[in-house]
Backbone of each chain as nested JSON, in Angstrom:
{
  "chains": [
    {"id": "A", "residues": [
      {"number": 1, "name": "LYS", "atoms": {"N": [24.987, -20.757, -15.237], "CA": [23.868, -19.877, -15.602], "C": [23.291, -19.19, -14.358]}},
      {"number": 2, "name": "GLY", "atoms": {"N": [22.831, -18.016, -14.553], "CA": [22.213, -17.325, -13.437], "C": [22.05, -15.851, -13.736]}},
      {"number": 3, "name": "PRO", "atoms": {"N": [21.891, -15.058, -12.696], "CA": [21.706, -13.63, -12.926], "C": [22.997, -13.005, -13.434]}},
      {"number": 4, "name": "SER", "atoms": {"N": [22.886, -11.991, -14.246], "CA": [24.08, -11.286, -14.713], "C": [23.921, -9.797, -14.429]}},
      {"number": 5, "name": "GLY", "atoms": {"N": [24.919, -9.042, -14.769], "CA": [24.973, -7.617, -14.432], "C": [23.745, -6.848, -14.899]}},
      {"number": 6, "name": "SER", "atoms": {"N": [23.438, -5.791, -14.214], "CA": [22.258, -5.016, -14.554], "C": [22.628, -3.837, -15.44]}},
      {"number": 7, "name": "GLY", "atoms": {"N": [21.903, -3.701, -16.523], "CA": [22.092, -2.55, -17.395], "C": [21.127, -1.45, -17.006]}},
      {"number": 8, "name": "ALA", "atoms": {"N": [20.921, -0.522, -17.896], "CA": [20.002, 0.578, -17.619], "C": [18.568, 0.075, -17.697]}},
      {"number": 9, "name": "GLY", "atoms": {"N": [17.938, -0.05, -16.534], "CA": [16.539, -0.472, -16.5], "C": [16.292, -1.87, -16.995]}},
      {"number": 10, "name": "CYS", "atoms": {"N": [17.294, -2.715, -16.942], "CA": [17.133, -4.064, -17.463], "C": [18.001, -5.042, -16.681]}},
      {"number": 11, "name": "ARG", "atoms": {"N": [17.396, -6.112, -16.193], "CA": [18.158, -7.133, -15.494], "C": [17.931, -8.479, -16.162]}},
      {"number": 12, "name": "MET", "atoms": {"N": [18.98, -9.205, -16.288], "CA": [18.961, -10.435, -17.07], "C": [19.205, -11.663, -16.209]}},
      {"number": 13, "name": "VAL", "atoms": {"N": [18.556, -12.751, -16.561], "CA": [18.904, -14.066, -16.057], "C": [19.097, -14.957, -17.283]}},
      {"number": 14, "name": "GLU", "atoms": {"N": [20.257, -15.563, -17.405], "CA": [20.504, -16.443, -18.555], "C": [19.923, -17.821, -18.284]}},
      {"number": 15, "name": "LEU", "atoms": {"N": [18.974, -18.219, -19.094], "CA": [18.365, -19.545, -18.946], "C": [19.162, -20.585, -19.717]}},
      {"number": 16, "name": "SER", "atoms": {"N": [19.747, -20.144, -20.81], "CA": [20.655, -20.966, -21.608], "C": [21.487, -19.992, -22.426]}},
      {"number": 17, "name": "ASP", "atoms": {"N": [22.337, -20.497, -23.313], "CA": [23.169, -19.604, -24.122], "C": [22.33, -18.628, -24.936]}},
      {"number": 18, "name": "THR", "atoms": {"N": [21.145, -19.096, -25.358], "CA": [20.348, -18.255, -26.26], "C": [18.996, -17.85, -25.682]}},
      {"number": 19, "name": "ARG", "atoms": {"N": [18.814, -18.106, -24.387], "CA": [17.541, -17.732, -23.787], "C": [17.75, -16.929, -22.515]}},
      {"number": 20, "name": "ARG", "atoms": {"N": [16.967, -15.896, -22.408], "CA": [17.125, -15.027, -21.244], "C": [15.778, -14.623, -20.675]}},
      {"number": 21, "name": "ALA", "atoms": {"N": [15.749, -14.516, -19.367], "CA": [14.633, -13.864, -18.717], "C": [15.13, -12.477, -18.344]}},
      {"number": 22, "name": "SER", "atoms": {"N": [14.329, -11.474, -18.593], "CA": [14.769, -10.128, -18.264], "C": [13.617, -9.322, -17.696]}},
      {"number": 23, "name": "VAL", "atoms": {"N": [13.986, -8.33, -16.907], "CA": [12.989, -7.415, -16.364], "C": [13.264, -6.052, -16.985]}},
      {"number": 24, "name": "GLU", "atoms": {"N": [12.252, -5.526, -17.646], "CA": [12.409, -4.27, -18.372], "C": [11.39, -3.247, -17.901]}},
      {"number": 25, "name": "ASN", "atoms": {"N": [11.814, -2.021, -17.96], "CA": [10.885, -0.929, -17.701], "C": [10.555, -0.308, -19.048]}},
      {"number": 26, "name": "PHE", "atoms": {"N": [9.368, -0.655, -19.547], "CA": [8.963, -0.173, -20.866], "C": [7.933, 0.931, -20.69]}},
      {"number": 27, "name": "LYS", "atoms": {"N": [8.363, 2.16, -20.889], "CA": [7.496, 3.337, -20.722], "C": [6.776, 3.33, -19.367]}},
      {"number": 28, "name": "GLY", "atoms": {"N": [7.531, 2.999, -18.327], "CA": [6.98, 3.035, -16.978], "C": [6.232, 1.78, -16.571]}},
      {"number": 29, "name": "LYS", "atoms": {"N": [6.128, 0.831, -17.495], "CA": [5.447, -0.431, -17.212], "C": [6.515, -1.516, -17.068]}},
      {"number": 30, "name": "ILE", "atoms": {"N": [6.466, -2.238, -15.943], "CA": [7.458, -3.289, -15.724], "C": [7.026, -4.561, -16.454]}},
      {"number": 31, "name": "LEU", "atoms": {"N": [7.939, -5.101, -17.227], "CA": [7.665, -6.332, -17.964], "C": [8.715, -7.39, -17.646]}},
      {"number": 32, "name": "VAL", "atoms": {"N": [8.25, -8.619, -17.458], "CA": [9.156, -9.752, -17.296], "C": [9.119, -10.551, -18.596]}},
      {"number": 33, "name": "SER", "atoms": {"N": [10.241, -10.576, -19.286], "CA": [10.284, -11.247, -20.579], "C": [11.074, -12.54, -20.504]}},
      {"number": 34, "name": "VAL", "atoms": {"N": [10.592, -13.54, -21.194], "CA": [11.34, -14.778, -21.397], "C": [11.503, -14.874, -22.903]}},
      {"number": 35, "name": "ARG", "atoms": {"N": [12.736, -14.816, -23.346], "CA": [12.928, -14.598, -24.78], "C": [14.159, -15.307, -25.318]}},
      {"number": 36, "name": "GLU", "atoms": {"N": [14.071, -15.654, -26.604], "CA": [15.2, -16.247, -27.296], "C": [16.042, -15.113, -27.887]}},
      {"number": 37, "name": "TYR", "atoms": {"N": [17.362, -15.264, -27.806], "CA": [18.271, -14.266, -28.349], "C": [19.121, -14.877, -29.457]}},
      {"number": 38, "name": "TYR", "atoms": {"N": [19.583, -14.057, -30.335], "CA": [20.479, -14.537, -31.39], "C": [21.658, -13.586, -31.488]}},
      {"number": 39, "name": "GLN", "atoms": {"N": [22.769, -14.111, -32.017], "CA": [23.949, -13.266, -32.155], "C": [23.9, -12.523, -33.484]}},
      {"number": 40, "name": "ASP", "atoms": {"N": [23.892, -11.23, -33.414], "CA": [23.912, -10.403, -34.616], "C": [25.259, -10.568, -35.307]}},
      {"number": 41, "name": "LYS", "atoms": {"N": [25.225, -10.976, -36.574], "CA": [26.473, -11.282, -37.275], "C": [27.367, -10.066, -37.47]}},
      {"number": 42, "name": "ALA", "atoms": {"N": [26.756, -8.932, -37.738], "CA": [27.531, -7.711, -37.988], "C": [28.242, -7.222, -36.725]}},
      {"number": 43, "name": "SER", "atoms": {"N": [27.488, -7.094, -35.635], "CA": [28.055, -6.501, -34.425], "C": [28.566, -7.538, -33.421]}},
      {"number": 44, "name": "GLY", "atoms": {"N": [28.115, -8.796, -33.567], "CA": [28.482, -9.823, -32.598], "C": [27.681, -9.743, -31.311]}},
      {"number": 45, "name": "GLU", "atoms": {"N": [26.806, -8.749, -31.215], "CA": [25.978, -8.591, -30.011], "C": [24.841, -9.606, -29.962]}},
      {"number": 46, "name": "MET", "atoms": {"N": [24.396, -9.966, -28.757], "CA": [23.214, -10.801, -28.597], "C": [22.003, -9.88, -28.685]}},
      {"number": 47, "name": "LYS", "atoms": {"N": [21.078, -10.221, -29.552], "CA": [19.884, -9.398, -29.722], "C": [18.626, -10.22, -29.497]}},
      {"number": 48, "name": "PRO", "atoms": {"N": [17.577, -9.576, -28.98], "CA": [16.336, -10.308, -28.739], "C": [15.71, -10.784, -30.041]}},
      {"number": 49, "name": "GLY", "atoms": {"N": [15.299, -12.039, -30.072], "CA": [14.656, -12.596, -31.249], "C": [13.146, -12.513, -31.145]}},
      {"number": 50, "name": "PHE", "atoms": {"N": [12.488, -13.189, -32.04], "CA": [11.043, -13.096, -32.155], "C": [10.348, -13.986, -31.125]}},
      {"number": 51, "name": "LYS", "atoms": {"N": [10.965, -15.119, -30.853], "CA": [10.354, -16.126, -29.997], "C": [10.416, -15.7, -28.535]}},
      {"number": 52, "name": "GLY", "atoms": {"N": [9.282, -15.606, -27.904], "CA": [9.269, -15.244, -26.504], "C": [7.99, -14.548, -26.129]}},
      {"number": 53, "name": "LEU", "atoms": {"N": [7.952, -14.109, -24.882], "CA": [6.742, -13.513, -24.352], "C": [7.128, -12.524, -23.257]}},
      {"number": 54, "name": "SER", "atoms": {"N": [6.437, -11.394, -23.234], "CA": [6.634, -10.441, -22.15], "C": [5.408, -10.463, -21.251]}},
      {"number": 55, "name": "MET", "atoms": {"N": [5.642, -10.739, -19.976], "CA": [4.529, -10.773, -19.019], "C": [4.476, -9.469, -18.24]}},
      {"number": 56, "name": "ASN", "atoms": {"N": [3.266, -9.018, -17.93], "CA": [3.184, -7.909, -16.996], "C": [3.396, -8.474, -15.585]}},
      {"number": 57, "name": "THR", "atoms": {"N": [3.47, -7.605, -14.602], "CA": [3.826, -8.075, -13.258], "C": [2.749, -8.994, -12.666]}},
      {"number": 58, "name": "ASP", "atoms": {"N": [1.472, -8.767, -13.028], "CA": [0.404, -9.649, -12.542], "C": [0.6, -11.068, -13.063]}},
      {"number": 59, "name": "GLN", "atoms": {"N": [0.91, -11.16, -14.352], "CA": [1.092, -12.477, -14.973], "C": [2.319, -13.179, -14.392]}},
      {"number": 60, "name": "TRP", "atoms": {"N": [3.388, -12.406, -14.193], "CA": [4.585, -12.98, -13.575], "C": [4.278, -13.483, -12.168]}},
      {"number": 61, "name": "LYS", "atoms": {"N": [3.491, -12.701, -11.42], "CA": [3.138, -13.08, -10.055], "C": [2.378, -14.415, -10.043]}},
      {"number": 62, "name": "VAL", "atoms": {"N": [1.425, -14.58, -10.962], "CA": [0.661, -15.833, -11.044], "C": [1.606, -16.992, -11.352]}},
      {"number": 63, "name": "LEU", "atoms": {"N": [2.522, -16.758, -12.289], "CA": [3.491, -17.803, -12.649], "C": [4.336, -18.176, -11.439]}},
      {"number": 64, "name": "HIS", "atoms": {"N": [4.832, -17.149, -10.749], "CA": [5.681, -17.374, -9.583], "C": [4.904, -18.08, -8.464]}},
      {"number": 65, "name": "ASP", "atoms": {"N": [3.667, -17.628, -8.232], "CA": [2.846, -18.22, -7.167], "C": [2.516, -19.687, -7.461]}},
      {"number": 66, "name": "ASN", "atoms": {"N": [2.517, -20.04, -8.742], "CA": [2.169, -21.403, -9.112], "C": [3.38, -22.249, -9.495]}},
      {"number": 67, "name": "ALA", "atoms": {"N": [4.562, -21.753, -9.143], "CA": [5.794, -22.465, -9.492], "C": [5.813, -23.875, -8.904]}},
      {"number": 68, "name": "ASP", "atoms": {"N": [5.253, -24.031, -7.698], "CA": [5.229, -25.358, -7.067], "C": [4.371, -26.338, -7.868]}},
      {"number": 69, "name": "THR", "atoms": {"N": [3.241, -25.831, -8.359], "CA": [2.359, -26.655, -9.195], "C": [3.101, -27.105, -10.453]}},
      {"number": 70, "name": "ILE", "atoms": {"N": [3.827, -26.168, -11.037], "CA": [4.588, -26.479, -12.251], "C": [5.704, -27.472, -11.934]}},
      {"number": 71, "name": "ASN", "atoms": {"N": [6.402, -27.246, -10.827], "CA": [7.472, -28.174, -10.424], "C": [6.948, -29.584, -10.215]}},
      {"number": 72, "name": "GLU", "atoms": {"N": [5.794, -29.672, -9.597], "CA": [5.169, -30.976, -9.375], "C": [4.885, -31.668, -10.701]}},
      {"number": 73, "name": "ALA", "atoms": {"N": [4.304, -30.886, -11.619], "CA": [3.976, -31.436, -12.937], "C": [5.242, -31.863, -13.67]}},
      {"number": 74, "name": "VAL", "atoms": {"N": [6.313, -31.076, -13.507], "CA": [7.588, -31.402, -14.145], "C": [8.115, -32.73, -13.579]}},
      {"number": 75, "name": "GLN", "atoms": {"N": [8.009, -32.877, -12.25], "CA": [8.548, -34.077, -11.615], "C": [7.745, -35.338, -11.936]}},
      {"number": 76, "name": "THR", "atoms": {"N": [6.421, -35.174, -12.041], "CA": [5.6, -36.354, -12.326], "C": [5.553, -36.634, -13.825]}},
      {"number": 77, "name": "GLY", "atoms": {"N": [6.044, -35.685, -14.624], "CA": [6.069, -35.875, -16.07], "C": [4.696, -35.629, -16.672]}}
    ]},
    {"id": "B", "residues": [
      {"number": 1, "name": "LYS", "atoms": {"N": [-7.383, -16.453, -11.065], "CA": [-6.346, -17.1, -11.887], "C": [-5.548, -18.121, -11.065]}},
      {"number": 2, "name": "GLY", "atoms": {"N": [-5.127, -19.164, -11.682], "CA": [-4.339, -20.153, -10.98], "C": [-4.303, -21.454, -11.744]}},
      {"number": 3, "name": "PRO", "atoms": {"N": [-3.961, -22.526, -11.031], "CA": [-3.882, -23.809, -11.733], "C": [-5.273, -24.286, -12.123]}},
      {"number": 4, "name": "SER", "atoms": {"N": [-5.375, -25.007, -13.194], "CA": [-6.653, -25.581, -13.588], "C": [-6.489, -27.073, -13.798]}},
      {"number": 5, "name": "GLY", "atoms": {"N": [-7.55, -27.751, -14.094], "CA": [-7.564, -29.209, -14.206], "C": [-6.482, -29.733, -15.134]}},
      {"number": 6, "name": "SER", "atoms": {"N": [-6.053, -30.94, -14.862], "CA": [-4.998, -31.521, -15.676], "C": [-5.6, -32.382, -16.769]}},
      {"number": 7, "name": "GLY", "atoms": {"N": [-5.155, -32.188, -17.984], "CA": [-5.593, -33.027, -19.09], "C": [-4.61, -34.162, -19.261]}},
      {"number": 8, "name": "ALA", "atoms": {"N": [-4.631, -34.788, -20.384], "CA": [-3.725, -35.898, -20.654], "C": [-2.315, -35.365, -20.882]}},
      {"number": 9, "name": "GLY", "atoms": {"N": [-1.456, -35.572, -19.879], "CA": [-0.06, -35.167, -20.032], "C": [0.146, -33.678, -20.133]}},
      {"number": 10, "name": "CYS", "atoms": {"N": [-0.796, -32.904, -19.6], "CA": [-0.674, -31.449, -19.728], "C": [-1.327, -30.769, -18.541]}},
      {"number": 11, "name": "ARG", "atoms": {"N": [-0.583, -29.879, -17.878], "CA": [-1.158, -29.133, -16.765], "C": [-1.035, -27.652, -17.037]}},
      {"number": 12, "name": "MET", "atoms": {"N": [-2.072, -26.937, -16.707], "CA": [-2.172, -25.531, -17.069], "C": [-2.18, -24.612, -15.855]}},
      {"number": 13, "name": "VAL", "atoms": {"N": [-1.591, -23.461, -16.016], "CA": [-1.772, -22.363, -15.07], "C": [-2.186, -21.162, -15.901]}},
      {"number": 14, "name": "GLU", "atoms": {"N": [-3.343, -20.583, -15.579], "CA": [-3.795, -19.417, -16.339], "C": [-3.133, -18.157, -15.803]}},
      {"number": 15, "name": "LEU", "atoms": {"N": [-2.344, -17.511, -16.643], "CA": [-1.673, -16.268, -16.236], "C": [-2.587, -15.074, -16.473]}},
      {"number": 16, "name": "SER", "atoms": {"N": [-3.405, -15.189, -17.494], "CA": [-4.429, -14.192, -17.802], "C": [-5.448, -14.91, -18.683]}},
      {"number": 17, "name": "ASP", "atoms": {"N": [-6.451, -14.182, -19.181], "CA": [-7.46, -14.827, -20.018], "C": [-6.845, -15.492, -21.248]}},
      {"number": 18, "name": "THR", "atoms": {"N": [-5.788, -14.897, -21.745], "CA": [-5.226, -15.403, -23.003], "C": [-3.795, -15.906, -22.867]}},
      {"number": 19, "name": "ARG", "atoms": {"N": [-3.322, -16.034, -21.634], "CA": [-1.957, -16.524, -21.453], "C": [-1.922, -17.666, -20.472]}},
      {"number": 20, "name": "ARG", "atoms": {"N": [-1.175, -18.683, -20.83], "CA": [-1.109, -19.855, -19.984], "C": [0.312, -20.375, -19.871]}},
      {"number": 21, "name": "ALA", "atoms": {"N": [0.615, -20.855, -18.688], "CA": [1.821, -21.65, -18.51], "C": [1.363, -23.09, -18.462]}},
      {"number": 22, "name": "SER", "atoms": {"N": [2.054, -23.946, -19.164], "CA": [1.653, -25.347, -19.167], "C": [2.873, -26.247, -19.127]}},
      {"number": 23, "name": "VAL", "atoms": {"N": [2.66, -27.431, -18.604], "CA": [3.713, -28.442, -18.581], "C": [3.278, -29.563, -19.507]}},
      {"number": 24, "name": "GLU", "atoms": {"N": [4.091, -29.834, -20.472], "CA": [3.742, -30.827, -21.492], "C": [4.812, -31.909, -21.577]}},
      {"number": 25, "name": "ASN", "atoms": {"N": [4.368, -33.067, -21.909], "CA": [5.281, -34.166, -22.182], "C": [5.294, -34.348, -23.697]}},
      {"number": 26, "name": "PHE", "atoms": {"N": [6.331, -33.849, -24.313], "CA": [6.44, -33.897, -25.771], "C": [7.455, -34.967, -26.164]}},
      {"number": 27, "name": "LYS", "atoms": {"N": [6.941, -36.093, -26.601], "CA": [7.79, -37.226, -26.985], "C": [8.785, -37.596, -25.881]}},
      {"number": 28, "name": "GLY", "atoms": {"N": [8.279, -37.628, -24.66], "CA": [9.105, -38.036, -23.528], "C": [9.965, -36.932, -22.942]}},
      {"number": 29, "name": "LYS", "atoms": {"N": [9.891, -35.739, -23.534], "CA": [10.661, -34.599, -23.047], "C": [9.696, -33.637, -22.354]}},
      {"number": 30, "name": "ILE", "atoms": {"N": [10.016, -33.275, -21.117], "CA": [9.124, -32.377, -20.38], "C": [9.427, -30.935, -20.774]}},
      {"number": 31, "name": "LEU", "atoms": {"N": [8.393, -30.207, -21.138], "CA": [8.548, -28.806, -21.519], "C": [7.624, -27.925, -20.686]}},
      {"number": 32, "name": "VAL", "atoms": {"N": [8.161, -26.8, -20.25], "CA": [7.342, -25.795, -19.565], "C": [7.137, -24.643, -20.546]}},
      {"number": 33, "name": "SER", "atoms": {"N": [5.9, -24.45, -20.938], "CA": [5.591, -23.431, -21.942], "C": [4.883, -22.247, -21.324]}},
      {"number": 34, "name": "VAL", "atoms": {"N": [5.247, -21.069, -21.768], "CA": [4.509, -19.858, -21.425], "C": [4.029, -19.321, -22.765]}},
      {"number": 35, "name": "ARG", "atoms": {"N": [2.733, -19.288, -22.94], "CA": [2.232, -19.086, -24.293], "C": [0.938, -18.286, -24.322]}},
      {"number": 36, "name": "GLU", "atoms": {"N": [0.757, -17.567, -25.436], "CA": [-0.478, -16.835, -25.648], "C": [-1.473, -17.75, -26.366]}},
      {"number": 37, "name": "TYR", "atoms": {"N": [-2.72, -17.687, -25.963], "CA": [-3.766, -18.498, -26.574], "C": [-4.796, -17.598, -27.241]}},
      {"number": 38, "name": "TYR", "atoms": {"N": [-5.471, -18.152, -28.204], "CA": [-6.541, -17.401, -28.864], "C": [-7.749, -18.32, -28.984]}},
      {"number": 39, "name": "GLN", "atoms": {"N": [-8.926, -17.691, -29.092], "CA": [-10.136, -18.49, -29.234], "C": [-10.38, -18.799, -30.702]}},
      {"number": 40, "name": "ASP", "atoms": {"N": [-10.406, -20.067, -31.021], "CA": [-10.702, -20.485, -32.39], "C": [-12.155, -20.151, -32.699]}},
      {"number": 41, "name": "LYS", "atoms": {"N": [-12.375, -19.391, -33.76], "CA": [-13.732, -18.913, -34.053], "C": [-14.684, -20.045, -34.406]}},
      {"number": 42, "name": "ALA", "atoms": {"N": [-14.19, -21.035, -35.122], "CA": [-15.045, -22.138, -35.563], "C": [-15.494, -22.999, -34.384]}},
      {"number": 43, "name": "SER", "atoms": {"N": [-14.534, -23.421, -33.573], "CA": [-14.851, -24.374, -32.511], "C": [-15.102, -23.724, -31.159]}},
      {"number": 44, "name": "GLY", "atoms": {"N": [-14.658, -22.464, -30.999], "CA": [-14.788, -21.797, -29.71], "C": [-13.734, -22.219, -28.704]}},
      {"number": 45, "name": "GLU", "atoms": {"N": [-12.896, -23.164, -29.088], "CA": [-11.831, -23.64, -28.197], "C": [-10.686, -22.64, -28.091]}},
      {"number": 46, "name": "MET", "atoms": {"N": [-9.993, -22.675, -26.951], "CA": [-8.773, -21.892, -26.819], "C": [-7.626, -22.707, -27.416]}},
      {"number": 47, "name": "LYS", "atoms": {"N": [-6.891, -22.078, -28.321], "CA": [-5.788, -22.782, -28.973], "C": [-4.485, -22.031, -28.782]}},
      {"number": 48, "name": "PRO", "atoms": {"N": [-3.373, -22.772, -28.714], "CA": [-2.082, -22.104, -28.532], "C": [-1.738, -21.243, -29.733]}},
      {"number": 49, "name": "GLY", "atoms": {"N": [-1.295, -20.03, -29.467], "CA": [-0.897, -19.117, -30.533], "C": [0.602, -19.167, -30.779]}},
      {"number": 50, "name": "PHE", "atoms": {"N": [1.057, -18.219, -31.542], "CA": [2.443, -18.235, -31.977], "C": [3.375, -17.658, -30.917]}},
      {"number": 51, "name": "LYS", "atoms": {"N": [2.861, -16.684, -30.192], "CA": [3.689, -15.968, -29.223], "C": [3.93, -16.824, -27.992]}},
      {"number": 52, "name": "GLY", "atoms": {"N": [5.164, -17.055, -27.668], "CA": [5.468, -17.834, -26.484], "C": [6.782, -18.558, -26.612]}},
      {"number": 53, "name": "LEU", "atoms": {"N": [7.055, -19.347, -25.593], "CA": [8.339, -20.028, -25.537], "C": [8.155, -21.31, -24.724]}},
      {"number": 54, "name": "SER", "atoms": {"N": [8.792, -22.373, -25.19], "CA": [8.798, -23.62, -24.425], "C": [10.185, -23.819, -23.842]}},
      {"number": 55, "name": "MET", "atoms": {"N": [10.243, -23.944, -22.534], "CA": [11.529, -24.151, -21.857], "C": [11.709, -25.62, -21.539]}},
      {"number": 56, "name": "ASN", "atoms": {"N": [12.934, -26.123, -21.64], "CA": [13.179, -27.461, -21.111], "C": [13.294, -27.332, -19.583]}},
      {"number": 57, "name": "THR", "atoms": {"N": [13.401, -28.464, -18.913], "CA": [13.35, -28.426, -17.447], "C": [14.55, -27.685, -16.847]}},
      {"number": 58, "name": "ASP", "atoms": {"N": [15.72, -27.764, -17.514], "CA": [16.897, -27.023, -17.042], "C": [16.639, -25.52, -17.06]}},
      {"number": 59, "name": "GLN", "atoms": {"N": [16.059, -25.06, -18.17], "CA": [15.791, -23.624, -18.313], "C": [14.74, -23.171, -17.298]}},
      {"number": 60, "name": "TRP", "atoms": {"N": [13.711, -23.996, -17.12], "CA": [12.694, -23.679, -16.121], "C": [13.307, -23.614, -14.717]}},
      {"number": 61, "name": "LYS", "atoms": {"N": [14.227, -24.548, -14.438], "CA": [14.858, -24.586, -13.129], "C": [15.654, -23.29, -12.88]}},
      {"number": 62, "name": "VAL", "atoms": {"N": [16.389, -22.843, -13.89], "CA": [17.155, -21.596, -13.744], "C": [16.199, -20.42, -13.488]}},
      {"number": 63, "name": "LEU", "atoms": {"N": [15.106, -20.398, -14.244], "CA": [14.123, -19.325, -14.055], "C": [13.561, -19.358, -12.631]}},
      {"number": 64, "name": "HIS", "atoms": {"N": [13.192, -20.555, -12.197], "CA": [12.617, -20.723, -10.868], "C": [13.633, -20.354, -9.774]}},
      {"number": 65, "name": "ASP", "atoms": {"N": [14.88, -20.828, -9.954], "CA": [15.932, -20.545, -8.966], "C": [16.241, -19.05, -8.875]}},
      {"number": 66, "name": "ASN", "atoms": {"N": [15.971, -18.322, -9.954], "CA": [16.279, -16.894, -9.963], "C": [15.037, -16.016, -9.82]}},
      {"number": 67, "name": "ALA", "atoms": {"N": [13.95, -16.646, -9.391], "CA": [12.695, -15.898, -9.251], "C": [12.853, -14.722, -8.283]}},
      {"number": 68, "name": "ASP", "atoms": {"N": [13.652, -14.918, -7.226], "CA": [13.854, -13.839, -6.256], "C": [14.56, -12.641, -6.886]}},
      {"number": 69, "name": "THR", "atoms": {"N": [15.553, -12.934, -7.735], "CA": [16.261, -11.871, -8.456], "C": [15.279, -11.094, -9.328]}},
      {"number": 70, "name": "ILE", "atoms": {"N": [14.406, -11.842, -10.003], "CA": [13.423, -11.202, -10.877], "C": [12.435, -10.384, -10.043]}},
      {"number": 71, "name": "ASN", "atoms": {"N": [11.978, -10.956, -8.928], "CA": [11.048, -10.231, -8.051], "C": [11.649, -8.921, -7.544]}},
      {"number": 72, "name": "GLU", "atoms": {"N": [12.916, -9.001, -7.194], "CA": [13.623, -7.795, -6.735], "C": [13.634, -6.728, -7.818]}},
      {"number": 73, "name": "ALA", "atoms": {"N": [13.974, -7.165, -9.026], "CA": [14.032, -6.24, -10.163], "C": [12.656, -5.657, -10.46]}},
      {"number": 74, "name": "VAL", "atoms": {"N": [11.618, -6.497, -10.303], "CA": [10.249, -6.034, -10.53], "C": [9.896, -4.953, -9.507]}},
      {"number": 75, "name": "GLN", "atoms": {"N": [10.29, -5.203, -8.243], "CA": [9.934, -4.265, -7.174], "C": [10.693, -2.945, -7.258]}},
      {"number": 76, "name": "THR", "atoms": {"N": [11.939, -3.034, -7.693], "CA": [12.713, -1.795, -7.786], "C": [12.46, -1.077, -9.113]}},
      {"number": 77, "name": "GLY", "atoms": {"N": [11.765, -1.772, -10.024], "CA": [11.459, -1.16, -11.325], "C": [12.657, -1.2, -12.231]}}
    ]}
  ]
}
């Protein structure tokens, strides 16, 4: 798992087979999304599902800046 | 914005007024959640809403390990 190829205005990181973090440019606003994907039966393509959240860059920055706090909490359970 | 006090088995990082990252111990499984919260009108408490995603520690680790890739994408738009 890790970063994958960049499409038009969109970069993906696969968190699992069905979960992706992506960076999107939505009408000039940069969004960092963490989202569940599902395979469309008709086309076989992976499509974004309902479950997930799009963060603006400020929210992503807070998350990133506090990653150590989260890691600590993860380690201590 | 930043980390806030730890409750019983739960640590919070406020991403915005209505968005929080939290680390929860759910039946012995550690989950990192990024979730939207809303104020319950009756009690005035902030409660977790529907929008969001809970990552297991593997998924969180991939996200964290690829934070630089995401930051790059954010900066280049």
